[in-house]
Biopython code that builds the backbone (N, CA, C, O; Angstrom):
import numpy as np
from Bio.PDB.StructureBuilder import StructureBuilder

atoms = [
    (1, "MET", "N", (0.830, -1.177, 0.000)),
    (1, "MET", "CA", (0.000, 0.000, 0.000)),
    (1, "MET", "C", (0.883, 1.252, 0.000)),
    (1, "MET", "O", (1.757, 1.410, 0.853)),
    (2, "ALA", "N", (0.643, 2.126, -0.958)),
    (2, "ALA", "CA", (1.457, 3.336, -1.086)),
    (2, "ALA", "C", (0.945, 4.410, -0.136)),
    (2, "ALA", "O", (-0.258, 4.559, 0.078)),
    (3, "THR", "N", (1.870, 5.135, 0.413)),
    (3, "THR", "CA", (1.540, 6.256, 1.286)),
    (3, "THR", "C", (2.527, 7.377, 1.013)),
    (3, "THR", "O", (3.629, 7.131, 0.523)),
    (4, "LYS", "N", (2.145, 8.594, 1.324)),
    (4, "LYS", "CA", (3.044, 9.703, 1.053)),
    (4, "LYS", "C", (4.286, 9.658, 1.930)),
    (4, "LYS", "O", (5.268, 10.337, 1.630)),
    (5, "TYR", "N", (4.270, 8.883, 2.998)),
    (5, "TYR", "CA", (5.438, 8.768, 3.859)),
    (5, "TYR", "C", (6.186, 7.452, 3.695)),
    (5, "TYR", "O", (7.025, 7.113, 4.529)),
    (6, "ALA", "N", (5.897, 6.713, 2.644)),
    (6, "ALA", "CA", (6.689, 5.519, 2.346)),
    (6, "ALA", "C", (7.994, 6.009, 1.712)),
    (6, "ALA", "O", (7.981, 6.615, 0.641)),
    (7, "PHE", "N", (9.098, 5.747, 2.371)),
    (7, "PHE", "CA", (10.380, 6.277, 1.932)),
    (7, "PHE", "C", (10.936, 5.496, 0.750)),
    (7, "PHE", "O", (10.631, 4.318, 0.567)),
    (8, "THR", "N", (11.758, 6.174, -0.049)),
    (8, "THR", "CA", (12.485, 5.530, -1.132)),
    (8, "THR", "C", (13.511, 4.562, -0.535)),
    (8, "THR", "O", (13.949, 4.740, 0.602)),
    (9, "GLN", "N", (13.880, 3.567, -1.285)),
    (9, "GLN", "CA", (14.855, 2.574, -0.809)),
    (9, "GLN", "C", (16.241, 3.178, -0.591)),
    (9, "GLN", "O", (17.033, 2.644, 0.186)),
    (10, "ASN", "N", (16.540, 4.288, -1.269)),
    (10, "ASN", "CA", (17.854, 4.921, -1.138)),
    (10, "ASN", "C", (17.997, 5.770, 0.122)),
    (10, "ASN", "O", (19.116, 6.129, 0.489)),
    (11, "LEU", "N", (16.898, 6.099, 0.790)),
    (11, "LEU", "CA", (16.954, 6.932, 1.990)),
    (11, "LEU", "C", (17.496, 6.123, 3.169)),
    (11, "LEU", "O", (16.974, 5.057, 3.494)),
    (12, "ARG", "N", (18.533, 6.634, 3.793)),
    (12, "ARG", "CA", (19.155, 5.933, 4.918)),
    (12, "ARG", "C", (18.814, 6.558, 6.269)),
    (12, "ARG", "O", (18.833, 5.877, 7.294)),
    (13, "GLU", "N", (18.498, 7.869, 6.270)),
    (13, "GLU", "CA", (18.237, 8.559, 7.533)),
    (13, "GLU", "C", (17.515, 9.872, 7.240)),
    (13, "GLU", "O", (17.805, 10.539, 6.247)),
    (14, "LEU", "N", (16.584, 10.233, 8.102)),
    (14, "LEU", "CA", (15.879, 11.509, 8.027)),
    (14, "LEU", "C", (16.095, 12.217, 9.358)),
    (14, "LEU", "O", (15.872, 11.631, 10.418)),
    (15, "ARG", "N", (16.533, 13.490, 9.307)),
    (15, "ARG", "CA", (16.888, 14.216, 10.517)),
    (15, "ARG", "C", (16.213, 15.584, 10.524)),
    (15, "ARG", "O", (16.256, 16.310, 9.531)),
    (16, "PHE", "N", (15.599, 15.924, 11.635)),
    (16, "PHE", "CA", (15.000, 17.236, 11.844)),
    (16, "PHE", "C", (15.845, 17.985, 12.869)),
    (16, "PHE", "O", (16.117, 17.456, 13.947)),
    (17, "HIS", "N", (16.266, 19.212, 12.550)),
    (17, "HIS", "CA", (16.936, 20.092, 13.509)),
    (17, "HIS", "C", (15.934, 21.183, 13.837)),
    (17, "HIS", "O", (15.517, 21.927, 12.949)),
    (18, "LEU", "N", (15.541, 21.291, 15.098)),
    (18, "LEU", "CA", (14.468, 22.200, 15.483)),
    (18, "LEU", "C", (14.788, 22.966, 16.752)),
    (18, "LEU", "O", (15.581, 22.524, 17.583)),
    (19, "CYS", "N", (14.159, 24.115, 16.884)),
    (19, "CYS", "CA", (14.173, 24.882, 18.124)),
    (19, "CYS", "C", (12.867, 24.562, 18.841)),
    (19, "CYS", "O", (11.804, 24.687, 18.232)),
    (20, "PRO", "N", (12.900, 24.157, 20.103)),
    (20, "PRO", "CA", (11.670, 23.769, 20.804)),
    (20, "PRO", "C", (10.581, 24.832, 20.778)),
    (20, "PRO", "O", (9.397, 24.495, 20.768)),
    (21, "ALA", "N", (10.953, 26.099, 20.767)),
    (21, "ALA", "CA", (9.953, 27.168, 20.781)),
    (21, "ALA", "C", (9.574, 27.630, 19.381)),
    (21, "ALA", "O", (8.673, 28.456, 19.228)),
    (22, "GLY", "N", (10.251, 27.107, 18.351)),
    (22, "GLY", "CA", (10.020, 27.576, 16.987)),
    (22, "GLY", "C", (8.842, 26.907, 16.307)),
    (22, "GLY", "O", (8.356, 25.867, 16.751)),
    (23, "ALA", "N", (8.388, 27.523, 15.220)),
    (23, "ALA", "CA", (7.250, 27.004, 14.467)),
    (23, "ALA", "C", (7.598, 25.714, 13.731)),
    (23, "ALA", "O", (6.706, 24.910, 13.461)),
    (24, "GLY", "N", (8.857, 25.496, 13.402)),
    (24, "GLY", "CA", (9.256, 24.295, 12.684)),
    (24, "GLY", "C", (9.051, 23.018, 13.475)),
    (24, "GLY", "O", (9.065, 21.930, 12.900)),
    (25, "SER", "N", (8.861, 23.126, 14.784)),
    (25, "SER", "CA", (8.679, 21.927, 15.600)),
    (25, "SER", "C", (7.369, 21.214, 15.281)),
    (25, "SER", "O", (7.182, 20.064, 15.677)),
    (26, "ASP", "N", (6.467, 21.879, 14.575)),
    (26, "ASP", "CA", (5.223, 21.230, 14.155)),
    (26, "ASP", "C", (5.487, 20.088, 13.178)),
    (26, "ASP", "O", (4.628, 19.225, 12.994)),
    (27, "ALA", "N", (6.654, 20.070, 12.553)),
    (27, "ALA", "CA", (6.984, 19.042, 11.572)),
    (27, "ALA", "C", (7.053, 17.651, 12.188)),
    (27, "ALA", "O", (6.927, 16.653, 11.479)),
    (28, "THR", "N", (7.247, 17.577, 13.482)),
    (28, "THR", "CA", (7.400, 16.282, 14.137)),
    (28, "THR", "C", (6.071, 15.568, 14.373)),
    (28, "THR", "O", (6.063, 14.423, 14.827)),
    (29, "ARG", "N", (4.954, 16.217, 14.075)),
    (29, "ARG", "CA", (3.656, 15.574, 14.285)),
    (29, "ARG", "C", (3.468, 14.325, 13.430)),
    (29, "ARG", "O", (2.730, 13.418, 13.815)),
    (30, "ALA", "N", (4.126, 14.269, 12.277)),
    (30, "ALA", "CA", (3.984, 13.131, 11.379)),
    (30, "ALA", "C", (4.919, 11.981, 11.753)),
    (30, "ALA", "O", (4.908, 10.942, 11.093)),
    (31, "TYR", "N", (5.730, 12.151, 12.803)),
    (31, "TYR", "CA", (6.692, 11.117, 13.186)),
    (31, "TYR", "C", (6.053, 9.735, 13.367)),
    (31, "TYR", "O", (6.570, 8.771, 12.803)),
    (32, "PRO", "N", (4.964, 9.587, 14.119)),
    (32, "PRO", "CA", (4.410, 8.241, 14.308)),
    (32, "PRO", "C", (4.012, 7.565, 12.982)),
    (32, "PRO", "O", (4.222, 6.364, 12.809)),
    (33, "THR", "N", (3.448, 8.329, 12.066)),
    (33, "THR", "CA", (3.046, 7.769, 10.773)),
    (33, "THR", "C", (4.264, 7.367, 9.956)),
    (33, "THR", "O", (4.292, 6.284, 9.371)),
    (34, "MET", "N", (5.280, 8.242, 9.912)),
    (34, "MET", "CA", (6.488, 7.931, 9.150)),
    (34, "MET", "C", (7.181, 6.699, 9.724)),
    (34, "MET", "O", (7.615, 5.826, 8.972)),
    (35, "LYS", "N", (7.289, 6.621, 11.041)),
    (35, "LYS", "CA", (7.977, 5.492, 11.668)),
    (35, "LYS", "C", (7.210, 4.190, 11.475)),
    (35, "LYS", "O", (7.814, 3.131, 11.304)),
    (36, "TYR", "N", (5.892, 4.265, 11.501)),
    (36, "TYR", "CA", (5.066, 3.076, 11.299)),
    (36, "TYR", "C", (5.299, 2.485, 9.909)),
    (36, "TYR", "O", (5.412, 1.268, 9.759)),
    (37, "HIS", "N", (5.369, 3.342, 8.899)),
    (37, "HIS", "CA", (5.539, 2.878, 7.519)),
    (37, "HIS", "C", (6.989, 2.588, 7.160)),
    (37, "HIS", "O", (7.245, 1.967, 6.129)),
    (38, "ASN", "N", (7.937, 3.015, 7.972)),
    (38, "ASN", "CA", (9.362, 2.850, 7.697)),
    (38, "ASN", "C", (10.103, 2.471, 8.972)),
    (38, "ASN", "O", (10.940, 3.238, 9.449)),
    (39, "PRO", "N", (9.809, 1.302, 9.531)),
    (39, "PRO", "CA", (10.365, 0.964, 10.846)),
    (39, "PRO", "C", (11.881, 0.791, 10.875)),
    (39, "PRO", "O", (12.481, 0.896, 11.945)),
    (40, "ASN", "N", (12.516, 0.531, 9.736)),
    (40, "ASN", "CA", (13.958, 0.290, 9.725)),
    (40, "ASN", "C", (14.790, 1.513, 9.372)),
    (40, "ASN", "O", (16.019, 1.438, 9.372)),
    (41, "THR", "N", (14.154, 2.628, 9.073)),
    (41, "THR", "CA", (14.863, 3.853, 8.715)),
    (41, "THR", "C", (14.929, 4.773, 9.935)),
    (41, "THR", "O", (13.892, 5.108, 10.508)),
    (42, "PRO", "N", (16.129, 5.183, 10.339)),
    (42, "PRO", "CA", (16.240, 6.107, 11.468)),
    (42, "PRO", "C", (15.612, 7.464, 11.143)),
    (42, "PRO", "O", (15.889, 8.053, 10.098)),
    (43, "ILE", "N", (14.774, 7.945, 12.041)),
    (43, "ILE", "CA", (14.187, 9.278, 11.949)),
    (43, "ILE", "C", (14.589, 9.999, 13.233)),
    (43, "ILE", "O", (14.104, 9.679, 14.318)),
    (44, "LEU", "N", (15.483, 10.976, 13.092)),
    (44, "LEU", "CA", (16.064, 11.641, 14.245)),
    (44, "LEU", "C", (15.481, 13.040, 14.402)),
    (44, "LEU", "O", (15.302, 13.762, 13.421)),
    (45, "ILE", "N", (15.191, 13.410, 15.625)),
    (45, "ILE", "CA", (14.695, 14.747, 15.936)),
    (45, "ILE", "C", (15.669, 15.364, 16.923)),
    (45, "ILE", "O", (15.800, 14.900, 18.055)),
    (46, "ARG", "N", (16.351, 16.415, 16.484)),
    (46, "ARG", "CA", (17.359, 17.082, 17.304)),
    (46, "ARG", "C", (16.859, 18.477, 17.652)),
    (46, "ARG", "O", (16.570, 19.278, 16.762)),
    (47, "GLU", "N", (16.759, 18.765, 18.932)),
    (47, "GLU", "CA", (16.307, 20.072, 19.388)),
    (47, "GLU", "C", (17.454, 20.822, 20.050)),
    (47, "GLU", "O", (18.219, 20.255, 20.831)),
    (48, "ALA", "N", (17.559, 22.097, 19.726)),
    (48, "ALA", "CA", (18.545, 22.972, 20.361)),
    (48, "ALA", "C", (18.016, 24.395, 20.310)),
    (48, "ALA", "O", (17.383, 24.795, 19.333)),
    (49, "THR", "N", (18.270, 25.136, 21.335)),
    (49, "THR", "CA", (17.795, 26.509, 21.408)),
    (49, "THR", "C", (18.521, 27.374, 20.383)),
    (49, "THR", "O", (19.746, 27.337, 20.269)),
    (50, "GLY", "N", (17.742, 28.149, 19.646)),
    (50, "GLY", "CA", (18.313, 29.119, 18.720)),
    (50, "GLY", "C", (18.763, 28.585, 17.376)),
    (50, "GLY", "O", (19.402, 29.323, 16.625)),
    (51, "VAL", "N", (18.466, 27.343, 17.033)),
    (51, "VAL", "CA", (18.874, 26.816, 15.733)),
    (51, "VAL", "C", (17.785, 27.080, 14.691)),
    (51, "VAL", "O", (16.606, 27.217, 15.019)),
    (52, "GLU", "N", (18.210, 27.149, 13.429)),
    (52, "GLU", "CA", (17.266, 27.293, 12.334)),
    (52, "GLU", "C", (16.608, 25.938, 12.094)),
    (52, "GLU", "O", (17.310, 24.930, 12.014)),
    (53, "PRO", "N", (15.274, 25.883, 11.976)),
    (53, "PRO", "CA", (14.632, 24.602, 11.690)),
    (53, "PRO", "C", (15.047, 24.111, 10.312)),
    (53, "PRO", "O", (14.951, 24.840, 9.324)),
    (54, "LYS", "N", (15.507, 22.874, 10.257)),
    (54, "LYS", "CA", (16.043, 22.339, 9.012)),
    (54, "LYS", "C", (15.760, 20.848, 8.920)),
    (54, "LYS", "O", (15.699, 20.153, 9.934)),
    (55, "LEU", "N", (15.591, 20.370, 7.710)),
    (55, "LEU", "CA", (15.365, 18.960, 7.440)),
    (55, "LEU", "C", (16.553, 18.428, 6.655)),
    (55, "LEU", "O", (16.947, 19.009, 5.644)),
    (56, "TRP", "N", (17.118, 17.330, 7.118)),
    (56, "TRP", "CA", (18.244, 16.680, 6.448)),
    (56, "TRP", "C", (17.828, 15.278, 6.046)),
    (56, "TRP", "O", (17.158, 14.580, 6.808)),
    (57, "ALA", "N", (18.222, 14.867, 4.856)),
    (57, "ALA", "CA", (18.010, 13.495, 4.406)),
    (57, "ALA", "C", (19.356, 12.943, 3.950)),
    (57, "ALA", "O", (20.061, 13.570, 3.160)),
    (58, "ARG", "N", (19.703, 11.762, 4.458)),
    (58, "ARG", "CA", (20.944, 11.093, 4.049)),
    (58, "ARG", "C", (20.564, 9.888, 3.219)),
    (58, "ARG", "O", (19.737, 9.073, 3.628)),
    (59, "TYR", "N", (21.173, 9.780, 2.048)),
    (59, "TYR", "CA", (20.884, 8.697, 1.111)),
    (59, "TYR", "C", (22.076, 7.755, 1.038)),
    (59, "TYR", "O", (23.097, 7.982, 1.687)),
    (60, "GLN", "N", (21.944, 6.709, 0.255)),
    (60, "GLN", "CA", (23.049, 5.757, 0.132)),
    (60, "GLN", "C", (24.286, 6.451, -0.417)),
    (60, "GLN", "O", (24.187, 7.502, -1.049)),
    (61, "LEU", "N", (25.425, 5.875, -0.179)),
    (61, "LEU", "CA", (26.734, 6.399, -0.551)),
    (61, "LEU", "C", (27.055, 7.734, 0.127)),
    (61, "LEU", "O", (27.893, 8.490, -0.364)),
    (62, "GLY", "N", (26.390, 8.028, 1.257)),
    (62, "GLY", "CA", (26.703, 9.204, 2.046)),
    (62, "GLY", "C", (26.226, 10.538, 1.492)),
    (62, "GLY", "O", (26.611, 11.585, 2.013)),
    (63, "LYS", "N", (25.410, 10.532, 0.465)),
    (63, "LYS", "CA", (24.907, 11.786, -0.104)),
    (63, "LYS", "C", (23.818, 12.357, 0.799)),
    (63, "LYS", "O", (22.963, 11.629, 1.303)),
    (64, "GLU", "N", (23.868, 13.684, 0.993)),
    (64, "GLU", "CA", (22.897, 14.352, 1.860)),
    (64, "GLU", "C", (22.272, 15.541, 1.150)),
    (64, "GLU", "O", (22.890, 16.180, 0.299)),
    (65, "LYS", "N", (21.029, 15.819, 1.525)),
    (65, "LYS", "CA", (20.323, 17.014, 1.070)),
    (65, "LYS", "C", (19.688, 17.639, 2.295)),
    (65, "LYS", "O", (19.323, 16.944, 3.243)),
    (66, "SER", "N", (19.558, 18.962, 2.267)),
    (66, "SER", "CA", (18.882, 19.637, 3.370)),
    (66, "SER", "C", (18.001, 20.745, 2.827)),
    (66, "SER", "O", (18.252, 21.295, 1.755)),
    (67, "HIS", "N", (16.957, 21.064, 3.593)),
    (67, "HIS", "CA", (16.049, 22.161, 3.277)),
    (67, "HIS", "C", (15.726, 22.893, 4.567)),
    (67, "HIS", "O", (15.507, 22.273, 5.608)),
    (68, "SER", "N", (15.699, 24.197, 4.491)),
    (68, "SER", "CA", (15.307, 25.006, 5.636)),
    (68, "SER", "C", (13.793, 24.927, 5.805)),
    (68, "SER", "O", (13.052, 24.933, 4.821)),
    (69, "LEU", "N", (13.339, 24.853, 7.046)),
    (69, "LEU", "CA", (11.914, 24.850, 7.352)),
    (69, "LEU", "C", (11.472, 26.184, 7.956)),
    (69, "LEU", "O", (10.324, 26.327, 8.376)),
    (70, "ALA", "N", (12.379, 27.155, 8.000)),
    (70, "ALA", "CA", (12.087, 28.453, 8.598)),
    (70, "ALA", "C", (11.016, 29.186, 7.796)),
    (70, "ALA", "O", (11.105, 29.289, 6.573)),
    (71, "GLY", "N", (10.023, 29.683, 8.485)),
    (71, "GLY", "CA", (8.988, 30.485, 7.863)),
    (71, "GLY", "C", (7.951, 29.713, 7.063)),
    (71, "GLY", "O", (7.112, 30.323, 6.401)),
    (72, "LEU", "N", (7.988, 28.389, 7.106)),
    (72, "LEU", "CA", (7.032, 27.582, 6.349)),
    (72, "LEU", "C", (5.827, 27.236, 7.213)),
    (72, "LEU", "O", (5.957, 27.052, 8.423)),
    (73, "ASN", "N", (4.661, 27.148, 6.595)),
    (73, "ASN", "CA", (3.472, 26.706, 7.327)),
    (73, "ASN", "C", (3.399, 25.180, 7.303)),
    (73, "ASN", "O", (4.239, 24.533, 6.679)),
    (74, "ASP", "N", (2.411, 24.604, 7.971)),
    (74, "ASP", "CA", (2.296, 23.143, 8.072)),
    (74, "ASP", "C", (2.251, 22.462, 6.713)),
    (74, "ASP", "O", (2.912, 21.444, 6.509)),
    (75, "LYS", "N", (1.489, 23.005, 5.795)),
    (75, "LYS", "CA", (1.332, 22.408, 4.457)),
    (75, "LYS", "C", (2.656, 22.421, 3.703)),
    (75, "LYS", "O", (3.012, 21.431, 3.064)),
    (76, "GLU", "N", (3.388, 23.527, 3.769)),
    (76, "GLU", "CA", (4.675, 23.630, 3.084)),
    (76, "GLU", "C", (5.710, 22.683, 3.692)),
    (76, "GLU", "O", (6.516, 22.096, 2.970)),
    (77, "ILE", "N", (5.688, 22.536, 5.014)),
    (77, "ILE", "CA", (6.600, 21.602, 5.675)),
    (77, "ILE", "C", (6.287, 20.179, 5.232)),
    (77, "ILE", "O", (7.200, 19.406, 4.941)),
    (78, "GLU", "N", (5.020, 19.829, 5.177)),
    (78, "GLU", "CA", (4.615, 18.499, 4.738)),
    (78, "GLU", "C", (5.084, 18.225, 3.311)),
    (78, "GLU", "O", (5.535, 17.121, 3.005)),
    (79, "GLU", "N", (4.978, 19.231, 2.436)),
    (79, "GLU", "CA", (5.433, 19.072, 1.051)),
    (79, "GLU", "C", (6.940, 18.872, 0.981)),
    (79, "GLU", "O", (7.413, 18.061, 0.184)),
    (80, "LYS", "N", (7.708, 19.595, 1.800)),
    (80, "LYS", "CA", (9.171, 19.434, 1.834)),
    (80, "LYS", "C", (9.554, 18.031, 2.291)),
    (80, "LYS", "O", (10.407, 17.383, 1.685)),
    (81, "VAL", "N", (8.916, 17.570, 3.364)),
    (81, "VAL", "CA", (9.217, 16.231, 3.873)),
    (81, "VAL", "C", (8.888, 15.184, 2.812)),
    (81, "VAL", "O", (9.684, 14.280, 2.559)),
    (82, "THR", "N", (7.725, 15.306, 2.197)),
    (82, "THR", "CA", (7.311, 14.332, 1.174)),
    (82, "THR", "C", (8.277, 14.323, 0.014)),
    (82, "THR", "O", (8.627, 13.252, -0.480)),
    (83, "SER", "N", (8.720, 15.488, -0.439)),
    (83, "SER", "CA", (9.658, 15.527, -1.568)),
    (83, "SER", "C", (11.005, 14.918, -1.189)),
    (83, "SER", "O", (11.637, 14.261, -2.016)),
    (84, "MET", "N", (11.452, 15.129, 0.051)),
    (84, "MET", "CA", (12.743, 14.578, 0.478)),
    (84, "MET", "C", (12.716, 13.057, 0.592)),
    (84, "MET", "O", (13.687, 12.396, 0.223)),
    (85, "VAL", "N", (11.627, 12.494, 1.093)),
    (85, "VAL", "CA", (11.583, 11.047, 1.295)),
    (85, "VAL", "C", (11.301, 10.298, -0.006)),
    (85, "VAL", "O", (11.494, 9.084, -0.068)),
    (86, "LYS", "N", (10.847, 11.001, -1.045)),
    (86, "LYS", "CA", (10.582, 10.375, -2.343)),
    (86, "LYS", "C", (11.736, 10.531, -3.315)),
    (86, "LYS", "O", (11.744, 9.877, -4.358)),
    (87, "THR", "N", (12.720, 11.384, -3.005)),
    (87, "THR", "CA", (13.837, 11.660, -3.907)),
    (87, "THR", "C", (14.681, 10.414, -4.113)),
    (87, "THR", "O", (15.048, 9.727, -3.159)),
    (88, "GLU", "N", (14.979, 10.136, -5.365)),
    (88, "GLU", "CA", (15.859, 9.016, -5.720)),
    (88, "GLU", "C", (17.235, 9.571, -6.058)),
    (88, "GLU", "O", (17.404, 10.185, -7.112)),
    (89, "ILE", "N", (18.202, 9.375, -5.206)),
    (89, "ILE", "CA", (19.588, 9.786, -5.475)),
    (89, "ILE", "C", (20.404, 8.524, -5.623)),
    (89, "ILE", "O", (20.426, 7.669, -4.738)),
    (90, "ALA", "N", (21.068, 8.422, -6.741)),
    (90, "ALA", "CA", (21.877, 7.213, -6.994)),
    (90, "ALA", "C", (23.325, 7.447, -6.680)),
    (90, "ALA", "O", (24.144, 6.541, -6.834)),
]
sb = StructureBuilder()
sb.init_structure("model")
sb.init_model(0)
sb.init_chain("A")
sb.init_seg("    ")
for serial, (resi, resn, name, xyz) in enumerate(atoms, 1):
    if name == "N":
        sb.init_residue(resn, " ", resi, " ")
    sb.init_atom(name, np.array(xyz, "f"), 0.0, 1.0, " ", f" {name:<3s}", serial, name[0])
structure = sb.get_structure()
């Protein structure tokens, strides 16, 4: 069954860098759904005061991509996460 949070096979790790008081922390609401559909892929949530909210994806062969989540609303954050977990990097 396909879902928007079913990760590509090349994705090795998904990491959120967030400020606990910032708006980007809303991105973690989808964690239970993502983890349920991808139990073997590490999904890390790192909180630190004063950091820019950012999403990192690590793919096979050590390739990484990141996107800033600063100033994005819930819908835009969801679109960023979906695009990152569907990206095929060889």
